[in-house]
KEKE-3310 file (N, C-alpha, C; in steps of 0.2 Angstrom, whole numbers, plus 5000, padded with zeros to 4 digits):
npx = (4848:4851:4862:4874:4877:4891:4898:4908:4926:4931:4942:4960:4962:4950:4940:4928:4911:4898:4881:4875:4864:4850:4845:4837:4823:4817:4811:4811:4816:4832:4845:4860:4873:4864:4861:4864:4866:4873:4889:4897:4914:4930:4936:4928:4911:4903:4896:4888:4886:4876:4881:4873:4859:4841:4829:4828:4830:4834:4839:4854:4860:4854:4849:4861:4867:4882:4895:4907:4919:4915:4904:4886:4878:4867:4855:4852:4841:4830:4812:4802:4811:4818:4828:4833:4841:4853:4856:4858:4869:4878:4879:4883:4896:4902:4902:4911:4922:4924:4933:4935:4929:4935:4925:4920:4921:4907:4903:4895:4883:4888:4879:4875:4873:4865:4868:4855:4847:4853:4845:4839:4841:4851:4862:4879:4882:4890:4891:4891:4899:4897:4901:4890:4881:4884:4896:4895:4894:4886:4876:4872:4863:4870:4861:4852:4860:4864:4851:4849:4859:4855:4843:4847:4848:4853:4861:4864:4853:4843:4833:4837:4829:4833:4844:4854:4852:4853:4851:4839:4832:4818:4818:4823:4813:4802:4806:4804:4808:4803:4801:4813:4819:4822:4835:4839:4842:4854:4865:4873:4861:4854:4847:4847:4846:4855:4862:4867:4874:4878:4887:4888:4903:4908:4914:4924:4929:4933:4944:4952:4955:4962:4973:4980:4983:4992:5002:5006:5010:5020:5029:5043:5040:5046:5047:5048:5048:5044:5043:5035:5037:5023:5021:5025:5019:5006:5004:5008:4997:4986:4989:4988:4975:4968:4965:4950:4947:4954:4956:4965:4970:4978:4982:4983:4995:5004:5004:5010:5023:5027:5028:5039:5049:5051:5056:5069:5073:5073:5074:5065:5053:5048:5044:5041:5044:5045:5055:5063:5068:5059:5062:5054:5052:5042:5030:5017:5005:4996:4981:4973:4956:4942:4928:4911:4911:4925:4941:4947:4960:4963:4973:4985:4992:5008:5012:5022:5024:5013:5004:4999:4985:4980:4982:4974:4961:4960:4961:4949:4939:4942:4940:4926:4921:4925:4917:4904:4904:4908:4920:4933:4942:4955:4958:4963:4974:4992:4999:5014:5018:5010:4999:4991:4980:4975:4973:4961:4953:4958:4968:4984:4996:5001:5002:5003:4999:5008:5004:5004:5011:5020:5034:5034:5023:5016:5010:5000:4997:4987:4988:4994:4992:5005:5018:5034:5052:5061:5075:5081:5071:5055:5041:5024:5018:5015:5013:5015:5015:5023:5024:5033:5031:5041:5046:5057:5064:5066:5069:5080:5085:5092:5090:5076:5076:5083:5074:5063:5069:5071:5057:5052:5060:5054:5041:5042:5047:5039:5040:5051:5045:5040:5050)
npy = (5091:5093:5082:5081:5069:5064:5059:5046:5042:5028:5021:5022:5027:5033:5045:5048:5042:5030:5028:5013:5007:5011:5009:5015:5026:5043:5050:5038:5030:5031:5022:5022:5013:5007:5000:5011:5013:5006:5009:5011:5010:5014:5002:4992:4987:4993:4992:5005:5012:5020:5034:5041:5044:5046:5054:5051:5064:5070:5065:5066:5061:5052:5034:5026:5038:5048:5056:5067:5063:5068:5076:5080:5066:5062:5069:5068:5070:5077:5073:5083:5094:5109:5110:5118:5129:5123:5115:5126:5133:5122:5120:5133:5133:5123:5129:5139:5132:5126:5127:5143:5147:5155:5166:5161:5166:5166:5159:5162:5151:5141:5139:5124:5117:5104:5094:5092:5076:5068:5067:5056:5062:5071:5063:5057:5054:5044:5026:5013:4997:4979:4961:4949:4933:4925:4929:4940:4959:4970:4984:4998:5012:5023:5026:5016:5005:5008:5006:4993:4987:4991:4983:4971:4965:4955:4962:4955:4948:4956:4963:4975:4990:5002:5012:5002:4991:4995:4996:5003:5015:5012:4999:4992:4995:4989:4976:4958:4945:4932:4930:4929:4917:4914:4916:4929:4935:4931:4937:4944:4948:4960:4957:4958:4968:4981:4984:4990:4992:5004:5003:5011:5016:5008:5012:5004:4999:5011:5014:5003:5005:5017:5014:5003:5007:5018:5010:5001:5010:5018:5010:5000:4986:4969:4952:4935:4918:4901:4884:4871:4855:4847:4834:4829:4838:4836:4822:4824:4833:4825:4815:4823:4828:4816:4815:4817:4829:4839:4850:4856:4867:4868:4881:4885:4879:4884:4897:4896:4891:4901:4911:4905:4905:4919:4923:4918:4926:4941:4953:4953:4954:4967:4985:4999:5015:5027:5037:5028:5011:4999:4987:4973:4966:4958:4946:4948:4941:4946:4940:4938:4940:4937:4947:4952:4966:4968:4966:4960:4961:4952:4950:4939:4938:4937:4925:4916:4910:4902:4886:4875:4872:4882:4893:4890:4890:4904:4910:4905:4911:4925:4926:4923:4934:4944:4942:4943:4956:4960:4962:4971:4986:4986:4972:4971:4978:4982:4972:4964:4957:4949:4937:4930:4919:4910:4897:4889:4893:4887:4893:4893:4901:4918:4936:4947:4964:4973:4976:4991:4997:4986:4977:4966:4953:4937:4926:4913:4898:4885:4867:4856:4841:4833:4826:4824:4825:4814:4808:4805:4799:4800:4803:4803:4818:4832:4849:4865:4882:4897:4915:4928:4945:4959:4975:4984:4995:4991:4978:4967:4957:4945:4944:4942:4930:4921:4920:4914:4902:4896:4895:4886:4875:4872:4869:4858:4850:4848:4843:4850:4861:4859:4856)
npz = (5093:5076:5066:5054:5042:5033:5017:5019:5020:5015:5011:5008:4995:4991:4983:4980:4982:4979:4982:4984:4990:5000:5017:5025:5026:5023:5038:5045:5061:5068:5075:5084:5076:5068:5052:5038:5024:5009:5003:4988:4985:4978:4979:4985:4989:5003:5019:5028:5044:5056:5066:5075:5085:5081:5070:5053:5044:5031:5015:5006:4995:4983:4979:4969:4966:4965:4974:4980:4993:5010:5006:5009:5015:5023:5035:5052:5065:5077:5077:5066:5067:5061:5047:5037:5039:5042:5031:5022:5027:5026:5012:5008:5013:5006:4993:4995:4996:4984:4969:4960:4944:4930:4920:4905:4888:4878:4863:4848:4842:4828:4813:4806:4790:4782:4768:4756:4752:4738:4722:4709:4697:4699:4700:4694:4677:4675:4675:4686:4685:4687:4689:4682:4685:4675:4670:4663:4661:4672:4671:4681:4688:4700:4710:4709:4712:4725:4731:4729:4736:4749:4750:4749:4736:4723:4709:4697:4695:4691:4678:4668:4662:4656:4645:4635:4643:4656:4673:4683:4695:4695:4691:4702:4712:4706:4706:4708:4718:4717:4703:4699:4701:4714:4718:4718:4730:4734:4739:4754:4766:4776:4791:4804:4820:4824:4840:4856:4873:4885:4899:4914:4922:4936:4953:4957:4944:4938:4947:4945:4931:4932:4941:4936:4923:4926:4932:4921:4912:4918:4925:4920:4914:4914:4909:4915:4912:4916:4916:4926:4933:4939:4945:4957:4966:4963:4968:4982:4986:4984:4994:5006:5006:5008:5021:5029:5036:5030:5016:5003:4990:4974:4972:4985:4989:4980:4985:4997:4993:4986:4996:5003:4994:4993:5005:5004:4994:4996:4989:4979:4986:4987:4987:4976:4979:4974:4978:4984:4986:4994:5005:5011:5026:5031:5024:5015:5005:4991:4984:4969:4966:4956:4954:4951:4947:4944:4949:4964:4977:4990:5005:5011:5026:5033:5026:5024:5037:5039:5037:5023:5025:5034:5026:5015:5022:5025:5012:5007:5015:5013:4999:4998:5005:4997:4985:4990:4993:5006:5011:5020:5019:5025:5024:5011:5010:5011:5005:4999:4988:4974:4967:4953:4947:4934:4930:4933:4923:4911:4905:4898:4899:4904:4906:4919:4925:4936:4953:4960:4975:4973:4967:4960:4951:4951:4938:4936:4927:4920:4925:4915:4906:4897:4886:4892:4893:4902:4911:4899:4892:4884:4893:4901:4908:4920:4917:4923:4919:4924:4925:4929:4932:4932:4940:4932:4938:4951:4952:4945:4931:4935:4948:4948:4941:4950:4960:4954:4951:4963:4967:4958:4961:4974:4971:4963:4972:4985:4998:5004:5008:5021:5029)
capx = (4851:4852:4869:4875:4881:4894:4900:4914:4932:4931:4948:4965:4962:4944:4939:4920:4907:4891:4876:4872:4857:4848:4841:4832:4820:4816:4805:4812:4820:4838:4849:4867:4875:4860:4864:4861:4867:4879:4893:4902:4920:4935:4939:4922:4904:4904:4890:4889:4882:4875:4884:4869:4852:4836:4825:4832:4827:4836:4844:4857:4862:4849:4852:4864:4870:4889:4897:4914:4920:4913:4897:4881:4875:4861:4854:4848:4839:4823:4806:4800:4816:4819:4835:4834:4847:4859:4857:4860:4875:4883:4880:4888:4903:4904:4903:4917:4928:4925:4937:4931:4931:4935:4920:4922:4917:4903:4903:4888:4883:4888:4874:4878:4868:4866:4866:4849:4849:4853:4840:4842:4843:4858:4868:4883:4880:4895:4887:4896:4897:4899:4900:4884:4883:4887:4902:4894:4894:4880:4876:4867:4864:4873:4855:4849:4865:4863:4845:4849:4863:4851:4838:4850:4846:4859:4860:4864:4847:4838:4833:4837:4825:4836:4848:4859:4849:4855:4847:4837:4828:4812:4819:4824:4807:4797:4809:4800:4812:4800:4801:4820:4821:4823:4842:4841:4844:4860:4870:4871:4855:4855:4841:4847:4845:4861:4861:4872:4872:4883:4887:4892:4909:4908:4920:4930:4931:4937:4950:4956:4958:4967:4979:4984:4986:4998:5007:5008:5014:5026:5034:5045:5039:5049:5044:5052:5044:5047:5039:5036:5034:5019:5019:5026:5014:4999:5005:5007:4991:4982:4990:4986:4968:4965:4962:4944:4947:4959:4955:4969:4970:4985:4983:4986:5002:5008:5005:5015:5029:5029:5031:5045:5054:5052:5060:5075:5074:5070:5074:5058:5048:5049:5040:5044:5040:5047:5062:5067:5065:5057:5063:5049:5054:5036:5028:5010:5004:4989:4978:4968:4949:4937:4921:4907:4913:4932:4946:4950:4966:4964:4980:4986:4997:5013:5010:5028:5023:5007:5004:4994:4978:4978:4982:4968:4955:4960:4959:4941:4935:4943:4937:4919:4919:4926:4912:4898:4905:4908:4927:4935:4948:4961:4959:4965:4980:4998:5002:5021:5018:5004:4998:4985:4980:4970:4973:4955:4950:4961:4974:4991:5001:4999:5006:4999:5001:5010:4999:5008:5018:5024:5039:5033:5017:5016:5005:5000:4993:4984:4992:4992:4996:5009:5024:5040:5058:5064:5081:5082:5065:5048:5036:5019:5020:5010:5017:5012:5019:5023:5027:5035:5032:5045:5047:5064:5067:5067:5071:5084:5083:5096:5086:5069:5077:5084:5067:5059:5072:5069:5050:5052:5062:5050:5035:5044:5049:5035:5042:5055:5041:5038:5056)
capy = (5095:5089:5081:5080:5063:5065:5054:5044:5040:5021:5018:5027:5031:5035:5052:5049:5036:5029:5025:5007:5005:5014:5004:5019:5032:5049:5049:5032:5031:5028:5021:5022:5006:5004:5000:5016:5012:5003:5014:5009:5014:5012:4995:4987:4990:4992:4994:5011:5012:5027:5036:5045:5042:5051:5053:5052:5070:5072:5061:5071:5057:5046:5028:5027:5044:5048:5062:5067:5062:5074:5079:5078:5060:5062:5073:5064:5074:5076:5074:5090:5099:5113:5109:5122:5133:5119:5114:5132:5134:5117:5121:5139:5131:5119:5133:5143:5127:5124:5132:5147:5146:5161:5166:5159:5170:5162:5160:5161:5144:5141:5135:5119:5115:5097:5094:5088:5070:5069:5063:5052:5067:5074:5058:5058:5050:5038:5021:5008:4990:4973:4955:4945:4926:4921:4932:4947:4965:4972:4991:5000:5018:5023:5026:5009:5001:5009:5003:4986:4985:4991:4978:4964:4962:4953:4965:4951:4944:4961:4965:4982:4993:5008:5011:4997:4986:4998:4995:5010:5015:5009:4992:4990:4996:4984:4969:4953:4940:4926:4930:4928:4910:4914:4917:4936:4937:4927:4942:4945:4951:4963:4955:4959:4974:4983:4987:4990:4994:5007:5002:5016:5013:5007:5015:4999:4999:5017:5013:4998:5008:5022:5011:4998:5011:5021:5005:4999:5015:5021:5005:4997:4979:4964:4946:4929:4912:4895:4878:4867:4848:4846:4827:4828:4842:4832:4817:4827:4836:4819:4812:4828:4828:4810:4816:4820:4836:4844:4851:4861:4867:4869:4888:4886:4876:4889:4903:4894:4890:4908:4915:4902:4908:4926:4923:4917:4931:4947:4959:4953:4956:4975:4990:5005:5021:5034:5039:5023:5004:4997:4979:4972:4960:4953:4943:4948:4940:4947:4934:4941:4937:4940:4948:4955:4973:4968:4962:4962:4957:4951:4949:4934:4941:4933:4919:4911:4907:4898:4880:4874:4872:4889:4898:4888:4893:4911:4912:4904:4917:4932:4926:4924:4941:4949:4940:4945:4963:4961:4963:4977:4989:4983:4966:4972:4983:4980:4967:4965:4953:4947:4931:4930:4912:4908:4890:4886:4895:4884:4898:4890:4906:4925:4941:4952:4970:4974:4980:4995:4999:4980:4977:4960:4949:4931:4924:4905:4895:4878:4861:4853:4834:4833:4822:4827:4821:4813:4803:4804:4796:4803:4800:4808:4823:4837:4855:4872:4888:4903:4921:4933:4952:4963:4982:4984:5000:4989:4971:4965:4950:4940:4944:4938:4923:4917:4919:4909:4895:4893:4893:4880:4869:4871:4866:4851:4846:4851:4841:4855:4867:4857:4855)
capz = (5088:5070:5064:5047:5041:5027:5013:5022:5016:5017:5009:5007:4989:4989:4982:4979:4983:4976:4986:4981:4993:5007:5021:5029:5022:5027:5043:5049:5067:5067:5081:5083:5075:5063:5045:5035:5017:5006:4999:4984:4985:4973:4981:4986:4991:5010:5024:5032:5050:5059:5072:5079:5086:5080:5064:5047:5041:5025:5011:5002:4989:4982:4977:4963:4965:4967:4977:4983:5001:5014:5004:5014:5014:5026:5041:5057:5071:5081:5073:5065:5067:5055:5045:5032:5040:5042:5024:5018:5029:5023:5005:5007:5014:5000:4987:4996:4996:4977:4965:4956:4937:4926:4916:4898:4883:4875:4856:4845:4839:4821:4810:4801:4786:4779:4761:4755:4749:4730:4719:4704:4692:4701:4700:4688:4672:4675:4677:4688:4683:4691:4685:4682:4687:4669:4668:4659:4665:4675:4672:4685:4690:4707:4715:4709:4715:4732:4733:4729:4742:4755:4750:4748:4730:4718:4703:4691:4693:4689:4671:4667:4657:4654:4639:4635:4648:4662:4679:4685:4701:4694:4691:4709:4715:4703:4706:4712:4719:4715:4696:4697:4703:4721:4719:4718:4737:4736:4742:4761:4768:4783:4794:4811:4822:4828:4847:4861:4880:4888:4906:4917:4926:4944:4956:4957:4938:4938:4951:4941:4925:4934:4945:4932:4918:4929:4933:4915:4908:4922:4928:4915:4915:4910:4911:4916:4912:4918:4916:4932:4933:4945:4947:4965:4969:4963:4973:4989:4987:4985:5001:5011:5005:5010:5027:5028:5039:5026:5009:5001:4983:4971:4974:4992:4989:4977:4989:5002:4990:4984:5002:5005:4989:4994:5011:5001:4989:4999:4985:4975:4991:4988:4984:4973:4982:4970:4979:4987:4986:5001:5006:5016:5030:5032:5018:5014:4998:4988:4979:4965:4966:4951:4956:4945:4945:4941:4952:4971:4979:4997:5007:5016:5030:5035:5023:5025:5043:5039:5033:5018:5028:5036:5020:5012:5025:5024:5005:5006:5019:5010:4993:4999:5007:4991:4981:4993:4995:5013:5013:5022:5016:5028:5022:5005:5010:5014:5001:4997:4982:4972:4963:4949:4945:4929:4929:4933:4917:4906:4902:4899:4902:4903:4909:4923:4926:4943:4957:4964:4974:4973:4962:4955:4952:4948:4934:4936:4922:4921:4925:4908:4905:4891:4886:4894:4893:4909:4911:4892:4889:4883:4897:4902:4914:4921:4917:4924:4917:4928:4922:4934:4929:4937:4938:4931:4942:4958:4952:4939:4928:4939:4955:4947:4939:4956:4964:4950:4951:4970:4967:4954:4966:4980:4968:4961:4978:4990:5005:5006:5012:5028:5033)
cpx = (4853:4860:4869:4880:4884:4897:4907:4920:4933:4938:4953:4965:4955:4943:4932:4917:4901:4887:4873:4865:4856:4844:4836:4829:4818:4810:4806:4817:4826:4842:4856:4869:4870:4863:4860:4861:4873:4882:4898:4908:4924:4937:4933:4916:4904:4897:4892:4884:4881:4879:4880:4862:4847:4832:4829:4828:4828:4841:4847:4859:4858:4853:4855:4868:4878:4890:4904:4914:4919:4907:4892:4878:4868:4861:4850:4847:4833:4818:4804:4805:4817:4827:4837:4840:4854:4861:4860:4867:4880:4884:4884:4895:4906:4906:4909:4923:4929:4929:4933:4934:4931:4929:4923:4917:4913:4903:4897:4888:4883:4883:4877:4872:4870:4864:4860:4851:4848:4848:4843:4845:4849:4864:4872:4881:4884:4891:4892:4894:4900:4898:4894:4886:4886:4893:4901:4894:4887:4880:4870:4868:4867:4867:4853:4854:4865:4857:4845:4853:4859:4846:4841:4849:4853:4857:4860:4858:4841:4839:4832:4833:4828:4840:4853:4858:4852:4850:4845:4834:4822:4812:4820:4817:4802:4800:4805:4805:4809:4801:4809:4823:4823:4831:4844:4844:4850:4865:4868:4865:4855:4848:4841:4846:4852:4859:4867:4870:4878:4882:4891:4897:4907:4914:4925:4933:4935:4944:4955:4959:4964:4974:4983:4986:4992:5003:5010:5013:5019:5031:5036:5045:5043:5047:5048:5047:5048:5042:5040:5033:5030:5017:5020:5021:5007:4999:5004:5000:4986:4983:4987:4978:4964:4963:4956:4943:4951:4957:4959:4969:4977:4987:4986:4993:5006:5009:5010:5022:5032:5032:5038:5051:5056:5056:5067:5078:5071:5070:5067:5052:5048:5044:5044:5040:5041:5053:5066:5064:5065:5057:5059:5052:5048:5034:5020:5008:4996:4987:4972:4962:4945:4931:4917:4909:4921:4936:4947:4956:4966:4971:4980:4992:5002:5013:5016:5028:5017:5008:4999:4987:4976:4978:4975:4961:4955:4958:4951:4937:4936:4939:4929:4917:4920:4920:4905:4898:4905:4915:4929:4941:4955:4963:4962:4972:4986:5001:5009:5022:5012:5004:4991:4985:4974:4969:4966:4951:4953:4966:4980:4996:4999:5003:5002:5003:5002:5006:5004:5006:5022:5028:5038:5025:5018:5010:5005:4995:4991:4989:4990:4996:4999:5015:5030:5046:5061:5069:5082:5076:5059:5043:5030:5020:5014:5014:5013:5017:5018:5026:5027:5035:5036:5045:5055:5068:5069:5070:5074:5083:5086:5092:5079:5070:5079:5078:5063:5062:5071:5062:5049:5054:5058:5043:5036:5046:5046:5037:5047:5052:5039:5044:5060)
cpy = (5090:5088:5079:5074:5064:5059:5052:5042:5033:5018:5024:5030:5033:5042:5053:5042:5036:5026:5019:5006:5009:5009:5008:5024:5038:5048:5043:5034:5027:5028:5020:5014:5003:5005:5006:5015:5008:5008:5010:5013:5011:5005:4990:4991:4988:4995:5000:5011:5019:5028:5040:5042:5048:5049:5055:5058:5072:5067:5065:5068:5052:5040:5028:5033:5044:5055:5062:5066:5069:5078:5076:5072:5060:5067:5069:5069:5072:5077:5081:5095:5102:5113:5113:5127:5129:5117:5120:5133:5129:5118:5128:5137:5127:5123:5137:5138:5126:5129:5136:5147:5153:5160:5165:5163:5165:5164:5158:5155:5145:5137:5131:5117:5108:5097:5090:5081:5071:5064:5060:5057:5070:5069:5059:5053:5044:5032:5015:5001:4985:4967:4951:4937:4923:4925:4939:4953:4967:4980:4993:5007:5018:5023:5019:5004:5001:5006:4996:4983:4985:4986:4971:4961:4961:4956:4961:4947:4949:4963:4972:4985:4999:5007:5006:4992:4989:4998:5002:5009:5011:5001:4989:4990:4991:4977:4964:4947:4933:4925:4929:4922:4909:4915:4924:4938:4933:4931:4942:4950:4954:4962:4957:4966:4976:4986:4987:4993:4998:5006:5007:5013:5013:5011:5011:4999:5005:5017:5008:5001:5013:5019:5007:5002:5015:5016:5003:5004:5019:5016:5001:4989:4975:4957:4940:4923:4906:4890:4873:4861:4848:4839:4826:4832:4839:4826:4819:4829:4830:4816:4817:4828:4821:4810:4820:4827:4841:4844:4857:4861:4868:4876:4889:4884:4881:4895:4902:4894:4897:4912:4912:4905:4915:4927:4922:4922:4938:4953:4959:4955:4963:4979:4996:5011:5027:5037:5034:5016:5001:4989:4977:4965:4955:4951:4943:4947:4941:4942:4937:4937:4940:4941:4951:4961:4973:4963:4965:4958:4957:4949:4944:4936:4936:4926:4914:4908:4902:4891:4880:4875:4879:4894:4896:4891:4900:4913:4911:4910:4923:4932:4927:4931:4946:4948:4943:4953:4965:4962:4970:4980:4987:4976:4965:4976:4980:4974:4968:4961:4950:4941:4931:4923:4911:4901:4887:4888:4892:4888:4895:4895:4913:4929:4945:4959:4971:4978:4984:4996:4993:4981:4971:4957:4943:4928:4916:4903:4888:4873:4857:4846:4835:4828:4827:4822:4820:4807:4801:4800:4801:4800:4805:4812:4828:4844:4861:4877:4894:4909:4926:4940:4956:4970:4983:4990:4997:4982:4970:4958:4944:4939:4940:4931:4918:4915:4913:4902:4892:4891:4887:4874:4867:4867:4859:4847:4848:4849:4846:4861:4865:4855:4861)
cpz = (5082:5068:5057:5046:5034:5024:5016:5018:5019:5014:5008:5001:4987:4989:4982:4980:4980:4981:4983:4984:4999:5011:5026:5024:5026:5032:5047:5055:5066:5074:5080:5082:5069:5056:5041:5027:5015:5002:4995:4983:4979:4974:4982:4988:4999:5014:5028:5038:5052:5065:5077:5080:5084:5074:5058:5043:5034:5022:5006:4995:4988:4979:4970:4961:4968:4969:4980:4991:5004:5012:5009:5011:5017:5032:5046:5063:5074:5076:5073:5065:5061:5053:5039:5033:5040:5035:5020:5020:5026:5016:5004:5008:5009:4994:4988:4995:4988:4974:4961:4949:4934:4921:4908:4893:4879:4867:4853:4841:4831:4818:4805:4797:4783:4772:4760:4751:4741:4727:4713:4698:4693:4701:4694:4683:4671:4678:4680:4686:4687:4687:4687:4684:4681:4666:4664:4664:4666:4675:4676:4687:4697:4712:4715:4713:4723:4735:4734:4735:4748:4756:4750:4742:4726:4711:4697:4690:4692:4682:4671:4661:4654:4647:4640:4641:4655:4667:4682:4692:4701:4694:4697:4713:4713:4704:4711:4712:4716:4707:4694:4700:4710:4723:4719:4725:4739:4740:4750:4762:4775:4786:4801:4813:4826:4835:4851:4868:4883:4896:4909:4921:4933:4947:4956:4950:4936:4941:4947:4935:4927:4937:4940:4926:4920:4930:4926:4911:4912:4924:4922:4916:4911:4913:4910:4916:4913:4918:4922:4931:4940:4947:4954:4969:4969:4968:4980:4990:4988:4992:5007:5011:5007:5017:5027:5031:5035:5019:5007:4993:4981:4973:4981:4993:4986:4981:4994:4999:4988:4990:5004:5001:4991:5000:5009:4997:4991:4994:4980:4980:4992:4985:4981:4975:4979:4971:4983:4985:4993:5001:5012:5020:5031:5025:5018:5007:4996:4983:4975:4965:4961:4954:4950:4942:4942:4945:4959:4973:4987:4999:5012:5020:5033:5033:5024:5032:5044:5035:5027:5020:5030:5031:5016:5015:5025:5017:5004:5009:5015:5003:4993:5001:5001:4986:4983:4995:5002:5016:5015:5019:5019:5026:5014:5004:5013:5010:4999:4990:4980:4967:4959:4946:4940:4927:4928:4926:4910:4902:4904:4902:4900:4907:4913:4923:4934:4947:4961:4971:4973:4967:4957:4956:4948:4944:4934:4931:4924:4922:4919:4907:4898:4891:4888:4893:4900:4909:4903:4888:4889:4888:4898:4908:4915:4922:4919:4923:4922:4924:4928:4930:4934:4935:4938:4935:4949:4957:4945:4937:4932:4945:4954:4945:4945:4960:4960:4950:4958:4970:4964:4958:4971:4977:4966:4967:4984:4997:5008:5010:5019:5032:5035)
residu = (MET:ALA:GLU:ILE:VAL:ARG:MET:PRO:LYS:LEU:SER:ASP:THR:MET:THR:GLU:GLY:VAL:VAL:ALA:GLU:TRP:TYR:LYS:LYS:VAL:GLY:ASP:THR:VAL:ALA:GLU:GLY:ASP:LEU:LEU:ALA:ASP:ILE:GLU:THR:ASP:LYS:ALA:THR:MET:GLU:PHE:GLU:SER:PHE:TYR:ASP:GLY:ILE:LEU:LEU:HIS:ILE:GLY:ILE:GLU:LYS:GLY:GLY:ALA:ALA:PRO:VAL:ASN:ASP:ILE:LEU:ALA:ILE:ILE:GLY:GLU:LYS:GLY:GLU:ASP:ILE:SER:ALA:LEU:LEU:LYS:ASP:ALA:GLU:GLY:LYS:GLU:GLU:GLU:ALA:ALA:PRO:LYS:GLU:GLU:PRO:LYS:GLU:GLU:LYS:ALA:PRO:GLN:GLU:VAL:THR:LYS:PRO:GLU:LYS:ALA:VAL:GLU:ALA:SER:GLN:PRO:THR:LEU:THR:LYS:THR:SER:GLU:SER:ASN:ASP:GLY:GLY:ARG:VAL:PHE:ALA:SER:PRO:LEU:ALA:ARG:LYS:MET:ALA:GLU:ASP:LYS:GLY:ILE:ASN:LEU:SER:MET:VAL:ASN:GLY:THR:GLY:GLU:ASN:ASN:ARG:ILE:THR:LYS:LYS:ASP:ILE:GLU:ASN:PHE:ASN:PRO:ALA:ASN:ALA:GLY:GLY:SER:ALA:MET:SER:GLN:SER:VAL:ASN:THR:GLY:VAL:GLU:SER:TYR:THR:ASP:MET:PRO:LEU:SER:GLN:MET:ARG:LYS:ALA:ILE:ALA:LYS:THR:LEU:SER:ALA:SER:LYS:PHE:SER:ALA:PRO:HIS:PHE:TYR:LEU:LYS:VAL:SER:VAL:ASN:MET:ASP:ASN:MET:ILE:ALA:SER:ARG:LYS:VAL:ILE:ASN:ALA:ASP:ASP:ASP:VAL:ARG:ILE:SER:PHE:ASN:ASP:MET:ILE:ILE:LYS:ALA:THR:ALA:SER:ALA:LEU:ARG:LYS:ASN:PRO:LYS:VAL:ASN:SER:ASP:TRP:THR:GLY:ASP:ALA:ILE:ARG:TYR:ASN:ASP:HIS:ILE:HIS:ILE:GLY:VAL:ALA:VAL:ALA:VAL:ASP:GLU:GLY:LEU:LEU:VAL:PRO:VAL:ILE:ARG:PHE:ALA:ASP:THR:LYS:GLY:PHE:ALA:GLN:ILE:GLY:SER:GLU:VAL:LYS:VAL:LEU:ALA:GLU:LYS:ALA:ARG:THR:LYS:LYS:ILE:GLN:PRO:ASP:GLU:MET:GLN:GLY:GLY:THR:PHE:ALA:ILE:SER:ASN:LEU:GLY:ASN:TYR:GLY:ILE:GLU:ASP:PHE:THR:SER:ILE:ILE:ASN:PRO:PRO:ASN:SER:CYS:ILE:LEU:SER:VAL:GLY:GLU:ILE:LYS:ALA:MET:PRO:ILE:VAL:LYS:ASP:GLY:GLU:ILE:VAL:PRO:GLY:ASN:ILE:MET:LYS:LEU:THR:LEU:ALA:CYS:ASP:HIS:ARG:ALA:VAL:ASP:GLY:ALA:VAL:GLY:SER:ALA:PHE:LEU:LYS:ASP:LEU:LYS:ASN:LEU:LEU:GLU:ASN:PRO:VAL:LYS:MET:ILE:VAL)
# end
């Protein structure tokens, strides 16, 4: 008996999906567990496997097509099986479920007439003037002026044959730049071609726009900034990476320091739920990863219990999954705090939009060599700027400041993270 395969709900916020790729075509044999298609959700593009054995009898959504969750994706059954009744019954149920719209009164289209282009005879007799190269005034009819502008001709180099040497349409039509010493085209000349490309929004980009717009315009953001001396962190990382079996990044160390600071400041490790502030006992840190379609935020779970190397290993695996569209929804859910690091792009400091329902997000800039004052003397140093964005509904300035103070202390004294 034929079975209907419906558009799956692959994330908690997914309302529709796009078929990015089909791996089977109508008439192919399908076994349970076979890869049927890639489905683009609001979070990622994911592989979708068949739950049934049989022949692929029908494809309901072609490659590139979008459809709501539970729409018919495909039908799998026995070879030669008649599925017309099944399709009719399924379509009937969808029509019943769809909201009925009141008929709208159609209005007769209004005829819009466009004015004919004005000819020179209909131009006003008023003649515009401009300055010539020698400081004199140039007289030209409006039509001649427009033609000169379109052709990129400098009116000061055109000899007018009209009354009082006024430049006319014929003067522009008969104008030869070679006879004007080659300088008649000194004004800007439009030689390029205007063009643009409209790129349809992906499901991910739609979700980013919806989520971050809601966050920015509903959560009262405020920002706290601090500069961190990274000299000790640089020295510590150099010692750790001297071991051939270990390779950690500054980002790994920042994640660990952030988790440790959150343990000391639990009010920052919170969510705004609308009717309550949820203080999380666990620390799951979301790490922003740039992908072609936008931004994904994989989550490092229980980050405060893990060392630099373990955090680094997990970040590498999750980032690679994100970039190759293999990441799963549960690997991006449950974050209690987020970090966005643009230091590798040479950004000194910036502000991020809070990733709801989190109360805060940390923005990390580049480590920049600059002169600093130490013990009353100007010496070379390495400074990194941090910006904490806070939802004022859940986190007050003093609370966020205490967190940043502890985070700065840990980053400037990394040995405290291993004692």
